[in-house]
N, C-alpha and C positions, 0 to 999 in steps of 0.2 A: 206316618204323619210327617216325618222329616223331608219327604219329597213333595208334600202338598204345599202349594203356593196360594196364599190368600189368608183371610181372617182365621180360618180353621187350621192353618199351617204356619207358614213363615213368610217374611218379606224378602224380596231379592232386589238387587240394584245392579244388574249387569249393564255393560255398555250397550248391548243389543238384546232385546227380548222379542222373540217371534211367537205370536199366539195364533195357533191354527185351530179353527173350528169351535172355539169357546165363545159363548155369548158375551162374556165380559161383564158379568154382574159386578156390582159394587164390591163384593167380597174378594173377587179376583183382582180387580183394579187396585185395591188397597195393597195387595201383595206385590204388584209390579210397578207401581207409580214412580218408584225411584230409578227406573231404568233410563239409560241415556236416550235410547230410541226404541219406541214400541211399534212393531209392525204387526198388523192384524191381517189374517187371511180368513175370510169368511164368505159364504155364499149370500148372506143376508146383509145387504147394505144398511139396514136399519138396526143391526145388532149394536148394543152398547159399546162393545169393544172397538167397533169401527169409529164411533164418535170420539173415543178416548185415545185412539192411537195416533202416532205421528204420521204413519203411512198405512194405507189400507189397500189390500188387494182383494177385489171382489171376484172370487173364483173358487173352484173346488180345492180344498186343502191338500188332498192326496196328490193331485196333479201338480200343484205348485211345489210341494216338497220334493216330488220326484224330479222335477225340472231343476230345482235348486241343487239337489244331490248330483245330477248329471253335470251341471255347470262347475261345481266344486271339483268333481273328478277330473274334468277336462283341464282345469287350472293346475291341478297337481301333476299332470303328465308333462 
């Protein structure tokens, strides 16, 4: 339960919160609304998380995370 974010778990307020593939129901939003910047990655442009995010990427979450990991690896070299 200590790793669950939302009404059933805990609230978090990071500078950056990246939500991948979650619908963004009200229970989740309650847990992340204190984040400085919310980035949603979802294939459904009508998902609630997209409407509640500061930035939305409409694409496959796995592909986006793989590309992000590659970009971070390149920056570290």
